TINUVO-118114 format. One line per field, with one value per atom (N, C-alpha, C, O, CB): x, y, z; residue in three letters; atom name; residue number from 0. Coordinates in Angstrom, 1 decimal. Glycine has a CB too. Example, Ala and Ser with C-alpha at 12.3 -4.5 7.8 and 13.67 -1.06 7.14 Angstrom:
X	13.2|12.3|13.2|14.2|11.3|12.8|13.7|12.9|13.4|14.1;
Y	-5.7|-4.5|-3.3|-3.3|-4.5|-2.2|-1.1|0.0|1.1|-0.6;
Z	7.8|7.8|7.8|8.5|9.0|7.1|7.1|7.9|8.0|5.7;
aa	ala|ala|ala|ala|ala|ser|ser|ser|ser|ser;
at	N|CA|C|O|CB|N|CA|C|O|CB;
i	0|0|0|0|0|1|1|1|1|1;
% end
This chain:
X	7.5|7.9|6.7|5.5|8.5|7.0|5.9|6.3|7.4|5.6|5.2|5.6|4.4|3.2|5.7|5.1|4.1|4.4|5.4|4.4|3.2|2.9|2.4|1.3|1.8|3.2|2.6|2.4|3.1|3.6|1.0|0.5|0.6|0.1|-1.1|1.3|1.4|0.8|0.3|2.6|0.8|0.2|0.6|-0.3|0.2|1.9|2.4|3.4|4.0|2.9|3.5|4.4|4.0|3.2|5.5|4.5|4.3|5.7|6.6|3.7|5.8|6.9|6.7|5.6|7.1|7.5|7.4|8.5|9.6|7.3|8.3|9.2|9.2|8.1|8.8|9.9|10.0|10.6|11.6|10.8|9.9|10.3|10.4|9.6|9.4|11.2|11.4|10.4|10.1|12.8|10.0|9.0|8.0|8.0|9.7|7.0|5.6|5.8|5.4|4.7|6.5|6.7|7.3|6.8|7.5|8.4|9.1|8.2|8.2|10.1|7.5|6.6|5.5|5.1|6.0|5.0|3.8|4.3|3.6|3.0|5.5|6.2|6.4|6.1|7.7|6.9|7.0|5.8|5.6|7.8|4.8|3.5|2.8|2.1|2.6|3.1|2.6|3.1|2.4|2.7|4.4|5.1|5.1|5.4|6.4|4.6|4.4|3.1|2.1|4.3|3.2|1.9|1.5|2.4|1.9|0.2|-0.4|-1.2|-1.3|0.5|-1.6|-2.6|-1.3|-0.3|-3.9|-1.7|-0.6|-1.4|-2.5|0.5|-0.7|-1.3|-0.2|1.0|-1.8|-0.5|0.5|0.1|-1.1|0.4|0.9|0.7|1.8|3.0|0.6|1.1|2.1|2.1|1.1|1.6|3.3|3.7|4.0|5.0|4.7|3.1|3.4|3.7|3.0|1.9|4.6|5.2|4.5|4.9|6.9|3.6|2.9|3.8|3.6|1.6|4.8|5.6|6.4|7.0|6.6|6.5|7.1|6.3|6.7|7.2|5.0|4.0|3.6|3.7|2.9|3.1|2.4|1.0|0.5|2.4|0.1|-1.1|-2.0|-3.0|-1.6|-1.9|-2.7|-2.6|-3.6|-2.1|-1.6|-1.3|-1.8|-2.2|0.3|-1.8|-2.4|-3.8|-4.3|-2.0|-4.5|-5.9|-6.4|-7.5|-6.3|-5.6|-6.0|-6.0|-7.0|-4.9|-4.9|-4.7|-5.9|-6.5|-3.1|-6.2|-7.4|-8.7|-9.4|-7.6|-9.1|-10.2|-10.2|-11.3|-10.4|-9.2|-9.2|-8.7|-8.4|-8.2|-8.6|-8.2|-9.3|-10.5|-7.9|-8.9|-9.7|-9.1|-7.9|-9.7|-9.8|-9.3|-9.6|-10.6|-9.9|-8.5|-8.4|-7.9|-7.7|-7.1;
Y	4.4|4.6|5.1|4.9|3.2|5.9|6.3|6.2|6.4|7.7|5.7|5.2|5.9|5.9|3.5|6.5|7.1|6.1|5.9|8.8|5.7|4.8|5.7|6.2|3.7|5.8|6.5|5.4|4.5|7.7|5.8|4.7|5.4|6.5|4.2|4.8|5.2|4.3|3.3|5.5|4.5|3.6|2.2|1.3|4.0|1.8|0.6|0.3|-0.8|0.4|1.4|1.3|1.7|2.6|2.0|1.3|1.6|2.0|1.3|0.3|3.4|3.9|3.9|4.4|5.1|3.4|3.6|4.3|4.2|2.2|5.2|6.2|5.8|5.8|7.8|5.7|5.6|6.8|7.5|4.5|7.1|8.2|7.9|7.0|9.3|8.5|8.2|9.0|8.5|8.3|10.2|11.1|11.4|11.1|12.5|11.8|12.3|13.5|13.4|12.8|14.6|15.8|15.8|16.4|16.5|15.1|14.8|14.2|14.6|13.9|13.2|12.4|13.4|13.2|11.2|14.2|15.0|16.2|16.7|15.5|16.6|17.6|16.9|17.6|18.1|15.8|15.1|14.8|15.1|13.9|14.3|14.0|15.2|15.1|13.4|16.4|17.6|17.8|18.3|18.8|17.5|17.7|16.7|17.0|17.8|15.4|14.3|14.5|15.0|13.0|14.2|14.3|13.0|12.2|15.1|12.7|11.5|10.7|11.3|10.7|9.6|9.0|8.5|7.9|7.6|8.8|8.6|8.3|8.8|10.1|7.4|7.1|7.4|7.1|5.6|7.9|8.1|7.0|6.9|9.7|6.4|5.3|5.3|5.5|4.0|4.9|4.9|3.4|2.8|5.7|2.9|1.5|1.3|1.8|1.1|0.4|0.4|-1.1|-2.0|1.0|-1.4|-2.9|-3.2|-2.7|-3.0|-4.0|-4.4|-5.1|-5.1|-5.4|-5.7|-6.4|-5.4|-5.8|-7.4|-4.2|-3.0|-2.5|-1.7|-1.8|-3.1|-2.6|-3.6|-4.7|-2.0|-3.5|-4.6|-4.6|-3.7|-4.1|-5.8|-6.1|-4.7|-4.5|-7.4|-4.0|-3.0|-1.8|-1.3|-2.5|-1.5|-0.5|-0.8|0.1|-0.2|-1.9|-2.4|-2.3|-1.8|-3.7|-2.8|-2.7|-1.2|-0.9|-3.5|-0.5|1.0|1.6|2.3|1.9|1.3|2.0|1.3|2.1|1.6|0.2|-0.4|0.3|0.6|-1.9|0.4|1.0|2.5|3.0|0.9|3.2|4.7|4.9|6.0|5.6|4.0|4.1|4.9|4.7|2.7|5.7|6.6|6.5|6.3|8.1|6.6|6.8|8.2|8.8|5.8|8.7|10.2|10.3|11.4|10.9;
Z	13.3|11.9|11.1|11.5|11.2|10.1|9.4|7.9|7.5|9.8|7.0|5.8|4.8|5.1|5.8|3.6|2.7|1.3|0.7|2.4|1.0|-0.1|-1.4|-1.3|0.3|-2.4|-3.7|-4.7|-4.9|-4.3|-5.4|-6.3|-7.7|-7.9|-5.9|-8.6|-9.9|-10.8|-10.3|-10.3|-12.2|-13.0|-13.0|-13.0|-14.2|-12.9|-12.9|-11.8|-11.7|-14.1|-11.0|-9.8|-8.5|-8.5|-10.1|-7.4|-6.0|-5.5|-5.6|-5.3|-4.8|-4.2|-2.8|-2.4|-4.7|-1.8|-0.4|0.0|-0.5|0.3|1.0|1.8|3.3|3.8|1.6|3.9|5.4|6.1|5.8|5.7|7.2|8.1|9.5|10.0|8.0|10.3|11.6|12.5|13.6|11.9|12.0|12.8|12.0|10.8|13.3|12.6|12.0|11.1|10.0|13.1|11.7|11.1|9.8|8.8|11.9|9.8|8.6|7.4|6.2|9.0|7.9|7.0|6.5|5.3|7.8|7.2|6.7|5.8|4.9|8.1|6.1|5.1|3.7|2.7|5.7|3.7|2.5|1.8|0.6|2.6|2.6|2.0|1.3|0.4|3.1|2.0|1.1|-0.2|-1.1|1.7|-0.3|-1.5|-2.6|-3.7|-1.2|-2.2|-3.1|-4.0|-3.4|-2.3|-5.4|-6.1|-6.5|-6.7|-7.2|-6.7|-7.0|-6.1|-5.0|-7.5|-6.1|-5.0|-4.0|-4.3|-5.7|-2.9|-1.7|-0.3|0.0|-1.5|0.4|1.7|2.7|2.4|1.8|3.9|5.0|6.2|6.6|5.7|6.6|7.5|8.6|8.4|6.8|9.9|11.1|11.3|11.5|12.5|11.3|11.8|13.1|13.6|11.1|13.8|15.3|15.4|14.8|16.4|16.2|16.5|17.7|18.8|16.5|17.7|19.1|20.1|21.3|18.8|19.7|20.7|21.5|22.5|20.0|21.1|22.0|23.1|24.0|21.1|23.2|24.2|25.0|24.6|23.6|26.2|27.1|26.6|25.9|28.9|27.0|26.7|27.1|26.3|27.4|28.0|28.6|27.5|27.0|30.2|27.2|26.3|24.8|24.1|26.3|24.4|23.2|23.2|22.2|23.0|24.3|24.3|24.5|24.1|25.4|25.1|25.1|23.7|23.1|26.0|23.2|21.7|20.8|20.0|21.0|21.0|20.0|20.4|19.4|20.2|21.6|22.0|21.6|21.2|23.5|21.8|21.4|19.9|19.5|22.5|19.1|17.7|16.9|17.1|17.0|15.9|15.1|13.7|13.6|15.7|12.8|11.4|11.1|11.4|10.4|10.3|10.0|8.4|7.8|11.2;
aa	unk|unk|unk|unk|unk|unk|unk|unk|unk|unk|unk|unk|unk|unk|unk|unk|unk|unk|unk|unk|unk|unk|unk|unk|unk|unk|unk|unk|unk|unk|unk|unk|unk|unk|unk|unk|unk|unk|unk|unk|unk|unk|unk|unk|unk|unk|unk|unk|unk|unk|unk|unk|unk|unk|unk|unk|unk|unk|unk|unk|unk|unk|unk|unk|unk|unk|unk|unk|unk|unk|unk|unk|unk|unk|unk|unk|unk|unk|unk|unk|unk|unk|unk|unk|unk|unk|unk|unk|unk|unk|unk|unk|unk|unk|unk|unk|unk|unk|unk|unk|unk|unk|unk|unk|unk|unk|unk|unk|unk|unk|unk|unk|unk|unk|unk|unk|unk|unk|unk|unk|unk|unk|unk|unk|unk|unk|unk|unk|unk|unk|unk|unk|unk|unk|unk|unk|unk|unk|unk|unk|unk|unk|unk|unk|unk|unk|unk|unk|unk|unk|unk|unk|unk|unk|unk|unk|unk|unk|unk|unk|unk|unk|unk|unk|unk|unk|unk|unk|unk|unk|unk|unk|unk|unk|unk|unk|unk|unk|unk|unk|unk|unk|unk|unk|unk|unk|unk|unk|unk|unk|unk|unk|unk|unk|unk|unk|unk|unk|unk|unk|unk|unk|unk|unk|unk|unk|unk|unk|unk|unk|unk|unk|unk|unk|unk|unk|unk|unk|unk|unk|unk|unk|unk|unk|unk|unk|unk|unk|unk|unk|unk|unk|unk|unk|unk|unk|unk|unk|unk|unk|unk|unk|unk|unk|unk|unk|unk|unk|unk|unk|unk|unk|unk|unk|unk|unk|unk|unk|unk|unk|unk|unk|unk|unk|unk|unk|unk|unk|unk|unk|unk|unk|unk|unk|unk|unk|unk|unk|unk|unk|unk|unk|unk|unk|unk|unk|unk|unk|unk|unk|unk|unk|unk|unk|unk|unk|unk|unk|unk|unk;
at	N|CA|C|O|CB|N|CA|C|O|CB|N|CA|C|O|CB|N|CA|C|O|CB|N|CA|C|O|CB|N|CA|C|O|CB|N|CA|C|O|CB|N|CA|C|O|CB|N|CA|C|O|CB|N|CA|C|O|CB|N|CA|C|O|CB|N|CA|C|O|CB|N|CA|C|O|CB|N|CA|C|O|CB|N|CA|C|O|CB|N|CA|C|O|CB|N|CA|C|O|CB|N|CA|C|O|CB|N|CA|C|O|CB|N|CA|C|O|CB|N|CA|C|O|CB|N|CA|C|O|CB|N|CA|C|O|CB|N|CA|C|O|CB|N|CA|C|O|CB|N|CA|C|O|CB|N|CA|C|O|CB|N|CA|C|O|CB|N|CA|C|O|CB|N|CA|C|O|CB|N|CA|C|O|CB|N|CA|C|O|CB|N|CA|C|O|CB|N|CA|C|O|CB|N|CA|C|O|CB|N|CA|C|O|CB|N|CA|C|O|CB|N|CA|C|O|CB|N|CA|C|O|CB|N|CA|C|O|CB|N|CA|C|O|CB|N|CA|C|O|CB|N|CA|C|O|CB|N|CA|C|O|CB|N|CA|C|O|CB|N|CA|C|O|CB|N|CA|C|O|CB|N|CA|C|O|CB|N|CA|C|O|CB|N|CA|C|O|CB|N|CA|C|O|CB|N|CA|C|O|CB|N|CA|C|O|CB|N|CA|C|O|CB|N|CA|C|O|CB|N|CA|C|O|CB|N|CA|C|O|CB|N|CA|C|O|CB|N|CA|C|O|CB|N|CA|C|O|CB;
i	0|0|0|0|0|1|1|1|1|1|2|2|2|2|2|3|3|3|3|3|4|4|4|4|4|5|5|5|5|5|6|6|6|6|6|7|7|7|7|7|8|8|8|8|8|9|9|9|9|9|10|10|10|10|10|11|11|11|11|11|12|12|12|12|12|13|13|13|13|13|14|14|14|14|14|15|15|15|15|15|16|16|16|16|16|17|17|17|17|17|18|18|18|18|18|19|19|19|19|19|20|20|20|20|20|21|21|21|21|21|22|22|22|22|22|23|23|23|23|23|24|24|24|24|24|25|25|25|25|25|26|26|26|26|26|27|27|27|27|27|28|28|28|28|28|29|29|29|29|29|30|30|30|30|30|31|31|31|31|31|32|32|32|32|32|33|33|33|33|33|34|34|34|34|34|35|35|35|35|35|36|36|36|36|36|37|37|37|37|37|38|38|38|38|38|39|39|39|39|39|40|40|40|40|40|41|41|41|41|41|42|42|42|42|42|43|43|43|43|43|44|44|44|44|44|45|45|45|45|45|46|46|46|46|46|47|47|47|47|47|48|48|48|48|48|49|49|49|49|49|50|50|50|50|50|51|51|51|51|51|52|52|52|52|52|53|53|53|53|53|54|54|54|54|54|55|55|55|55|55|56|56|56|56|56|57|57|57|57|57|58|58|58|58|58|59|59|59|59|59;
% end
């Protein structure tokens, strides 16, 4: 799941997307201070996959 958080003066708006492409297209169109985040549920993975994702994580 992908989430865009848009911060305005007194409000925060959040939008959820099922895929990255759709989220990126909407991100380009939104104005203001915004953050695009991927939500990962760790209980969907085994411990080896979690460790590998942690080791290979990068901030972009």
